[in-house]
N, C-alpha and C positions, 0 to 999 in steps of 0.2 A: 426686733429680733435679738435675742440674747446670744452673746458669743461666749463660749466656754472660756474660763480663765486660762486653761491650758493652751488654747489657740492664741489668746492674746500674748501669753508668755512666749510662745513659739514665734509669733510675728515679731515681737520685740527683739528676741534673740537674733532672728534673721536680719532685722534692720541694723542691729548693732554689728553683726558680722559684715554686712555690706559696708557700713561706715568705716570699719577697721580696714577692709580691703581697699576702699577708695582712698583712705588716708595713706595707706602703704603705697598705693599706686602713685598718688600725688608726690609723696616723698621720694619714691624711686625715680620719678621723671624730673626732679629738680636738677638744675644745672650745677648747683654747688651743695655740698654737705658739710656740716660741722658736727663734732661731738663735744658737748659741754659736760665735763666731769665735775660734779658739784658735791656739796655736803648734804647731809641727810634731809633736813626739813625744807629744802628749796624747791621741791617738786612743783608745788602750785605756783610759786613765783615765776619760774621759767616757762611753765605751761601758759601763763598769762603773757609773758614778755615775748616769747618766740614768734607767735603769729604777727604781733605788731612789728617786730624787726623784719620779718620776712616780707611783709607788705611794703614797708618803707624801703627796704633794699631793692625790691623789684621795681618800685616806682622810680627810684633814683637811677638804677643801672639797666633796667629792662631785663634783668636776669633773675631767675628763681633760685631760692635757697631753702634748704631744710635743715633743721637742727635736731639732733638726738640728744637725750639727757641720760646721765648716769648718776645715781645717788647712793650714798653710804656714809659711814663715819668719815669725817674730814681727813684724819690722819691715815685711815685705811685707804681712802681714795687716792691720796697722794702716793702711798706706797704702790698701789696698783698701776698708776701712771708711770712711776719711776721704773717699775719692773717690766713695763711694756704690755701689761695685761689690759690696760685701757688706753688706746691710742688717741688721747685727747688732743683736739685742736686748741681748746681753751680749758682752763680750770677756773672754777669759781668756788673757792674753798673757805672754810670757816676761820682760819688763822693765817696771818702772814707767814708764820714759820713753816706751815705746810707747803706754801708756794715756794718759799726759799729752799726747801728740801729738794725741789726739782731743779732749781738753779744750781745747787751744789752737785747735782748729778749731770750737769751739762745740758739739760733739756731746755733751759731758759737762759738768755745771756745776761751779762752784767748790766746793771742799770734798769732792769725790767720794771721796777716799781714806779719809775718816772715816765713811762711811756703813755700813761693815762692820767687823767686828773686825780687830785686828792690821793696821791701815792697808790693809785690803782685800787681804791676802796670806794665803790659806788654807794655803799650803805653801811650803817653801823647797827649794832644791836647790844644786848646785855643779857644778864641772867636774872630771872625772877622766880617766884614760887607760884604753883597752882595748888589750891586746897579744895576740900570738899565743901558743899553748901553749908553756910553758917560758920565756916572755919572752926570746927569743934575743938581743935587743939590750941586755938588762939595763937596761930603762927603769924608773927609780925616782922621778925628780923632773924638774922642768922642764928643767934643763940637759941631761938625757939625750936630749931631743928633737932636739938639735943635733948628735948624734954623726954622724960620717961615714957616709953610706949609709942613714940612717934617713929613710924617707918618712912624712910626717905627713898624716893625713886630717882635715880640719876644714872647716866651712862658711864661706861668704863673710860677713865682718862687716858688709857693707852691707845684707844681706837677712835674716840669720838671728840670732835671739837667742842661739843656741848659738855662732855665729861671733863675736858681740860679746863674750859672756862669756868665751870662750876668749882673746880678745885682752886683755881686762881682767885675767883671771886671770894670764896670762903676764906682763903689765906689773907687776902687783902682786907677783908672786913675786920680782921683782927689787927693786923699791923698798921693799917692806915688810921686806926682809932686809938693808937698808943700801946697796943699789945706787942709782946716780944715775939721773935720767930719761934722760940720754944713753945710759947702759948699757941701760936698759929699751927704748929706741927701737931700738938695735942688735939686742937680743934678738928683738924682734918682726920686724924685717927678716929676720933669719936664719931665724926660724920659718917665715915665708911662703916663703922660698927652699926650705925642705924639703917644702913642699906641692906635689904634682904637679898638683893642680887644686883649685879651690874651688867646691863645689856650692852651690845656693841655700838649702838648708835641712838641718836636723839629720838627718831620717830618710834622706834621700838619701845623706848622708855615711856613715851606719850601713850602708846597703845596699852601698855601694861597698866598705867595709872588710870586713864580715862575710860577705856573700853573694858578691860578686865578687872578694874577697880582694885588694883593692888596698891598698898601703901597709903600714906596719909598726906604726903607732900610730894609734889613733882618739882624738882629743880631744873628749870627749862630755859631754852632760848625764849626771849620775849615774844617773838612771832609765833612760836609753837604754843606758848601760854595763851595768847590771844585767840588762836585758832581753836584750841581745846575748850576754852571757856565760852566762846561764841557759838560753838556747835553743841554745847552740853545741855541746852534747854534749862539753864539755871542751876544745874547740878554741881558746877564747878565755879570757883572764884579765883581771880588773880590777886596776888599780894606783891607789892613792890617793897623790898627790904629798904632799910635806911640808906644803904650804900651797896653798890655792885660794880662790876668791872665794865669798862668800855671795850666791847668786843668789836673787832675790826676785820670782818670778812674781806677777802682780797681776791682779785681776779688777774689772770695773765694769759697771754697767748703762749702755747707750748711750741716754741719755734722749731724744735727738732722734728716734731710731728707735722706741724703746719707746712714745713718745707717739703716733706715727703708727699703730703696730700695736695700740694699747690693751693693751699687755703689761707695763706698768711694775710692776704688783703681782706678776705671775708671775715676772718677771725678777729682782726683788729677793728673792723667796722662793727662787728657784733658787740664787742666789749665797749667800744666808744658809745654805742647806742644806750648803754645802761645809764649814762650821765645826762641823757636828753630829758626834757620836761615830761614827755609822755611816759618814759620808763620810770622816772623818779616818782610819778604819781602812782603807778602800779606798785612800786616798791613800798610806798607808804601804805597803800591799801592792803597789802599783804602782810603788814605788821613789822616791817623793817624800818629803820630810821634813815630817811633819805639824807644825802649830803647837801642837797639843795635846801638852803635855809628857808626860803619862802614855802616850799612844799612841806617842810617839817612844821612850820607854823600853822599851816592849814589843817594839819592832822594832830595838833598838840593835845587835843582832848583825849584822843585814843593813845597817843604816845607821849605821856606826861613827862615833865622834867623830873630827873632823878639824879642824885649825886653819884656820878660815875668816875671812878679813878682810872687813870691810864696805866698801861703796862709798866711805864717807867716808875710807878710808885712801888713796885715790888721786884723789878728786875731792870737791867740796863735796856733791854729791848725784847722783842718776841723771840729772837733766836737765843738770847741768854735765858729767857724763861723756859724755853724748850729744854735746854741743857740742864738748868738748875732743878727743874721740877720733874721732867718726864724722861730723861735719859736713863740708861741702866745705872742703878744705884743712886738715882736722884731722889729728891724728897718724897715723891709719890711711892717709890719702892719701899721706903722706910715706914710708911703709915698705912698701906692698904694691902690686902690680899685679894687677888682676883676672885670674883664671885660670879662665875657664869651661871645663867639661869638654867636650872635642870628640870623644872616642873612644866 
């Protein structure tokens, strides 16, 4: 008996609705709840990690827990937490300086970065390029982004961790190879001239490039580049430049909110779980560079060695970089004009 496609679609929609309702009910019945406010591309990562943590937590404590996720540009998310718009129990943000901004607002105590292993950095990443099949513009390194006719898709450095890191990586690609700061400034100015628009966050840039087919090169988080190329059915390719920045996404309990929610113990356990072998394996699978050396070795083919310079190569530390490059009248203000997407 043939079933009309309309009926199949209706059944599927009904099943999905039931699944959503069941999921909401399970979440609502959980004994504990956490809100993880994260940066833009980590949706899939925490969708994979959260059920593992919830199962491990319940096995160990006999108590259930549910984790909600919030995603957006890293700096934008930090501002929302600071302003009370996102009552995060934990933050898992793209840059240490975004977490430090919450410390400066009194939401996180002194010494916060030493409460977890590896200075509260459970994974690393970097900035790479995504190009179209066959790499028609021959993009191999940073200088190739300035070839005539090449359009570069990247997020706004004022709102996005990806945007900030792309700017820092481009700057460092000049000065760490003998170029002057004046030359680095002109390189950044030219790079933004090659951008047709600047979107607010990493995932929106990826959609514009890979789905809407805007631009010729996407300057992206490594994990986003891997996701885009692996789902493109051969239409996109990843290019590793000669040198790029060591990105250090950072996590922390937001103590002021956790105290209000009576969730401090659960929040700390959640972030500690990120350093376990199970979570490190998921981290690598999802395209982030795990801090566990053995896990990284197992995934070395997918996460190849690349010359990564630390933030200390271009600034005293992440806070100094924030002030030097992204504060009002900082370097970025002198080389770029906001280009919100209007089409």
